C-alpha positions as CSV (number, residue, x, y, z in Angstrom):
1,X,-108.7,39.2,35.1
2,X,-111.9,39.0,37.2
3,X,-110.6,35.8,38.8
4,X,-107.3,37.5,39.7
5,X,-109.1,40.4,41.4
6,X,-111.5,38.0,43.2
7,X,-108.5,36.0,44.5
8,X,-106.8,39.2,45.8
9,X,-110.1,40.3,47.5
10,X,-110.7,36.9,49.0
11,X,-107.1,36.7,50.4
12,X,-107.4,40.2,51.9
13,X,-110.6,39.5,53.9
14,X,-109.0,36.9,56.3
15,X,-106.1,39.3,56.9
16,X,-108.5,42.1,57.9
17,X,-110.3,39.7,60.2
18,X,-107.1,38.6,61.9
19,X,-106.1,42.3,62.5
20,X,-109.5,42.9,64.1
21,X,-109.2,39.9,66.4
22,X,-105.6,40.5,67.3
23,X,-106.2,42.1,70.7
24,X,-108.5,39.3,71.9
25,X,-106.7,36.2,70.6
26,X,-103.1,35.3,71.6
27,X,-100.7,35.1,68.7
28,X,-100.0,31.6,67.3
29,X,-97.0,29.5,68.1
30,X,-95.8,29.3,64.5
31,X,-95.6,31.8,61.7
32,X,-95.4,31.3,57.9
33,X,-94.5,33.4,54.9
34,X,-96.2,36.8,54.5
35,X,-97.6,37.8,51.2
36,X,-98.1,41.3,49.7
37,X,-99.7,42.2,46.3
38,X,-100.8,45.4,44.6
39,X,-102.2,46.5,41.2
40,X,-102.3,50.0,40.0
41,X,-102.3,52.5,37.1
42,X,-99.1,53.3,35.3
43,X,-98.3,56.3,33.1
44,X,-95.0,56.5,31.2
45,X,-93.9,59.6,29.3
46,X,-91.4,59.0,26.6
47,X,-89.5,61.7,24.7
48,X,-89.0,61.3,20.9
49,X,-87.2,63.7,18.6
50,X,-90.5,65.2,17.4
51,X,-92.9,64.8,20.3
52,X,-93.5,63.3,23.7
53,X,-95.5,60.1,23.9
54,X,-97.8,59.3,26.9
55,X,-98.3,55.5,27.5
56,X,-101.0,54.4,29.9
57,X,-101.4,50.9,31.4
58,X,-101.3,48.7,34.5
59,X,-98.6,47.9,37.1
60,X,-98.8,44.8,39.3
61,X,-96.4,43.4,41.9
62,X,-96.1,40.7,44.5
63,X,-93.8,40.0,47.4
64,X,-93.5,36.8,49.5
65,X,-91.4,37.1,52.7
66,X,-90.1,33.8,54.0
67,X,-88.3,35.2,57.0
68,X,-86.8,38.4,58.2
69,X,-84.0,38.3,55.6
70,X,-85.3,36.4,52.5
71,X,-88.1,37.2,50.1
72,X,-89.2,36.6,46.5
73,X,-90.4,39.5,44.4
74,X,-92.4,39.8,41.1
75,X,-93.1,43.1,39.3
76,X,-94.7,43.7,35.9
77,X,-95.8,46.8,34.0
78,X,-97.7,47.0,30.7
79,X,-98.5,50.4,29.0
80,X,-99.6,51.3,25.5
81,X,-100.6,54.2,23.2
82,X,-102.1,54.5,19.8
83,X,-101.0,56.2,16.6
84,X,-97.3,56.7,17.4
85,X,-95.9,59.7,15.5
86,X,-98.9,59.7,13.1
87,X,-98.0,56.3,11.7
88,X,-101.2,54.6,12.7
89,X,-99.3,52.0,14.7
90,X,-99.6,51.3,18.4
91,X,-96.7,51.6,20.9
92,X,-96.4,49.1,23.7
93,X,-94.1,48.7,26.7
94,X,-93.8,45.6,28.7
95,X,-91.5,45.2,31.7
96,X,-91.1,42.1,33.9
97,X,-88.9,41.5,36.9
98,X,-88.7,38.5,39.2
99,X,-86.2,37.2,41.7
100,X,-85.0,36.6,45.2
101,X,-84.4,39.4,47.7
102,X,-81.9,39.4,50.6
103,X,-82.0,42.0,53.4
104,X,-78.4,42.1,54.8
105,X,-79.3,44.4,57.7
106,X,-82.6,43.9,59.6
107,X,-83.7,46.3,62.4
108,X,-86.6,45.9,64.7
109,X,-88.7,48.8,63.3
110,X,-87.6,48.9,59.7
């Protein structure tokens, strides 16, 4: 997990440096795919017939845009809670989504 956060941090530093130098350096002739990633806290509230369960966990997603119309997305969430309904068992939730994205309409500022 530390390696993942280190990779995310190390990939963000060059992007910040490029933004700082953007006014003094002319843009390059070629462009490549852009990459976005985020990690955050997730809280899920699930209703059961007797009580409401609160599951806490982590959400992570990534997006790679190849051009103005095509991209690939990855999204994952994991949340858990302990002692569900007094049974002594843990409750877990895992969601994973991945696939291509197509933008049929592209405007200059959106």
